[in-house]
C-alpha positions as CSV (number, residue, x, y, z in Angstrom):
1,M,199.0,-73.3,-93.9
2,T,198.6,-75.6,-90.9
3,Y,196.3,-78.6,-91.1
4,W,194.3,-80.4,-88.4
5,R,191.9,-83.4,-88.4
6,V,189.6,-83.0,-85.4
7,T,187.8,-86.2,-84.3
8,K,186.1,-88.0,-81.5
9,Y,188.3,-91.1,-82.2
10,N,191.0,-91.8,-79.6
11,P,194.3,-92.4,-81.4
12,I,195.3,-95.2,-79.0
13,Y,192.8,-97.4,-80.9
14,R,194.6,-96.9,-84.2
15,N,196.8,-99.5,-85.7
16,E,200.3,-98.8,-87.2
17,K,198.6,-97.9,-90.6
18,G,196.4,-95.3,-88.8
19,W,193.2,-97.3,-89.2
20,Y,190.7,-97.0,-86.3
21,M,190.2,-100.5,-84.9
22,R,187.4,-100.0,-82.4
23,D,183.7,-100.4,-83.2
24,E,182.1,-97.0,-82.5
25,W,179.2,-94.9,-83.7
26,T,179.8,-92.8,-86.8
27,S,176.4,-91.1,-87.3
28,I,173.3,-89.8,-85.5
29,S,171.5,-92.7,-87.1
30,D,173.5,-95.0,-84.7
31,V,171.6,-93.7,-81.7
32,G,170.0,-96.7,-80.0
33,T,172.8,-99.1,-81.2
34,Y,174.9,-101.0,-78.7
35,Y,178.7,-100.8,-78.7
36,D,180.6,-103.0,-76.3
37,G,177.2,-103.8,-74.6
38,V,176.4,-100.1,-73.9
39,E,173.6,-98.3,-75.7
40,F,174.6,-95.2,-77.6
41,T,172.2,-92.5,-76.5
42,M,171.0,-89.2,-77.9
43,G,172.5,-87.5,-74.9
44,E,175.9,-88.9,-75.7
45,Y,175.4,-87.9,-79.4
46,L,174.5,-84.3,-78.4
47,K,177.5,-84.0,-76.1
48,V,179.9,-84.9,-78.9
49,E,178.1,-82.9,-81.5
50,E,178.4,-79.8,-79.3
51,A,182.1,-80.3,-78.9
52,Y,182.4,-80.4,-82.8
53,V,180.2,-77.3,-83.1
54,N,182.3,-75.4,-80.5
55,S,185.5,-76.4,-82.3
56,V,184.5,-74.6,-85.4
57,V,183.4,-71.5,-83.5
58,L,186.6,-71.5,-81.3
59,I,188.8,-71.6,-84.3
60,M,186.9,-68.9,-86.1
61,Q,187.1,-66.7,-83.0
62,E,190.8,-67.2,-82.4
63,L,191.5,-66.4,-86.0
64,G,189.2,-63.3,-86.0
65,V,187.0,-64.8,-88.7
66,N,183.3,-63.6,-88.6
67,S,181.9,-65.5,-91.5
68,L,182.8,-68.4,-93.8
69,R,181.9,-68.7,-97.5
70,I,180.2,-71.9,-98.7
71,A,182.6,-73.1,-101.4
72,Y,180.5,-76.2,-102.1
73,A,177.0,-77.2,-100.9
74,G,175.1,-80.4,-101.3
75,K,171.7,-81.2,-99.8
76,W,169.9,-84.4,-99.1
77,N,166.2,-84.9,-99.9
78,Y,164.3,-82.1,-98.0
79,R,161.1,-84.3,-97.6
80,G,163.1,-87.0,-95.8
81,K,164.8,-84.5,-93.5
82,R,161.9,-82.1,-92.8
83,H,161.2,-83.4,-89.3
84,A,164.9,-82.9,-88.3
85,L,165.0,-79.5,-89.8
86,E,161.8,-78.4,-87.9
87,K,163.2,-79.8,-84.7
88,L,166.3,-77.8,-85.1
89,G,164.5,-74.7,-86.3
90,A,166.7,-74.8,-89.4
91,E,164.2,-74.7,-92.4
92,K,165.1,-71.2,-93.3
93,L,168.9,-71.8,-93.1
94,Y,168.5,-75.1,-95.0
95,K,166.6,-73.3,-97.9
96,S,169.3,-70.6,-98.1
97,I,172.3,-72.9,-98.4
98,K,174.1,-72.8,-101.7
99,S,177.6,-72.4,-103.0
100,G,179.0,-68.9,-102.8
101,I,177.1,-67.5,-99.9
102,Q,178.6,-66.2,-96.7
103,I,177.5,-67.8,-93.4
104,S,177.9,-65.6,-90.3
105,I,179.6,-67.0,-87.2
106,V,176.1,-66.7,-85.5
107,D,174.7,-69.3,-88.0
108,I,177.8,-71.6,-88.0
109,P,176.6,-73.7,-85.1
110,L,173.3,-74.6,-86.7
111,L,175.0,-75.2,-90.1
112,T,177.5,-77.5,-88.4
113,K,174.7,-79.5,-86.8
114,L,173.0,-79.8,-90.2
115,V,176.3,-81.3,-91.6
116,L,176.9,-83.6,-88.7
117,R,173.3,-84.8,-88.9
118,E,173.8,-85.6,-92.6
119,I,171.2,-83.1,-93.8
120,V,173.7,-81.0,-95.9
121,W,177.3,-81.2,-96.8
122,V,179.4,-78.1,-97.2
123,K,183.0,-77.0,-97.7
124,L,183.6,-73.7,-95.8
125,E,186.3,-71.2,-96.6
126,H,187.9,-68.0,-95.6
127,E,191.3,-66.5,-96.6
128,K,192.5,-67.5,-93.1
129,M,190.9,-70.9,-92.8
130,F,188.8,-73.7,-94.2
131,V,186.5,-76.4,-92.7
132,H,185.8,-79.7,-94.4
133,F,183.5,-82.4,-93.0
134,G,184.2,-86.0,-93.8
135,D,182.4,-89.3,-93.5
136,D,182.2,-91.0,-90.1
137,Y,182.4,-87.9,-88.0
138,Y,185.8,-86.5,-89.2
139,M,186.3,-82.7,-89.4
140,Y,189.3,-81.1,-91.2
141,F,190.7,-77.6,-90.8
142,G,193.3,-75.6,-92.6
143,F,194.4,-72.3,-91.1
144,V,197.0,-69.6,-91.2
145,G,198.4,-68.6,-87.8
146,S,198.5,-70.2,-84.4
147,L,195.6,-71.7,-82.4
148,V,196.9,-72.1,-78.9
149,R,193.6,-71.4,-77.1
150,A,191.5,-73.5,-79.5
151,D,194.0,-76.3,-79.4
152,K,193.6,-76.5,-75.6
153,Q,189.9,-76.1,-75.5
154,I,189.2,-78.7,-78.2
155,T,191.4,-81.2,-76.5
156,N,189.7,-80.5,-73.1
157,S,186.3,-81.1,-74.7
158,G,187.2,-84.7,-75.3
159,L,188.0,-84.5,-79.0
160,F,191.4,-85.3,-80.5
161,I,193.5,-83.2,-82.9
162,D,195.6,-85.0,-85.5
163,K,198.1,-82.4,-86.5
164,N,199.5,-82.1,-90.0
165,F,196.6,-84.1,-91.4
166,I,195.6,-82.7,-94.7
167,S,191.9,-82.8,-95.7
168,P,191.1,-85.4,-98.3
169,Y,188.6,-82.9,-99.6
170,L,191.1,-80.3,-100.4
171,D,191.0,-79.5,-104.1
172,V,194.1,-79.0,-106.1
173,E,193.3,-75.4,-106.8
174,E,193.0,-74.7,-103.0
């Protein structure tokens, strides 16, 4: 299996131990915060979020995967997230999320947004691939095969691929 960590963090800002040394946003809740004197806007957030969403779909498409199984699901308080769910039109999907169900590639973009916006947390699996989401806007993939097209498109979107980076959320039995 091949492993990737996909991230918005430019590797030139990592020290020799791999720690990211630049102060940057790590969550949608950081919208409105200033970094290096520049306000982090919702527009910038949405641009990066879309690149992450497209990464999952691109990898699924290149591997010929039409759905992913939720291997693990966790949800935050519905009442506290209701407005965000309504804004996304995601209440139905949110209520259906539980371990063991299949999520179609059609619903993967919305599910990915729910994860990135810290409304749910899931581990997604298929025999050809997995997707794990980490804290601070890290995304981990494992896959069987080659991803030449996805590699190029993800990189062109402004994201970075750390190759051979194994997910810290990978269970021993996986």
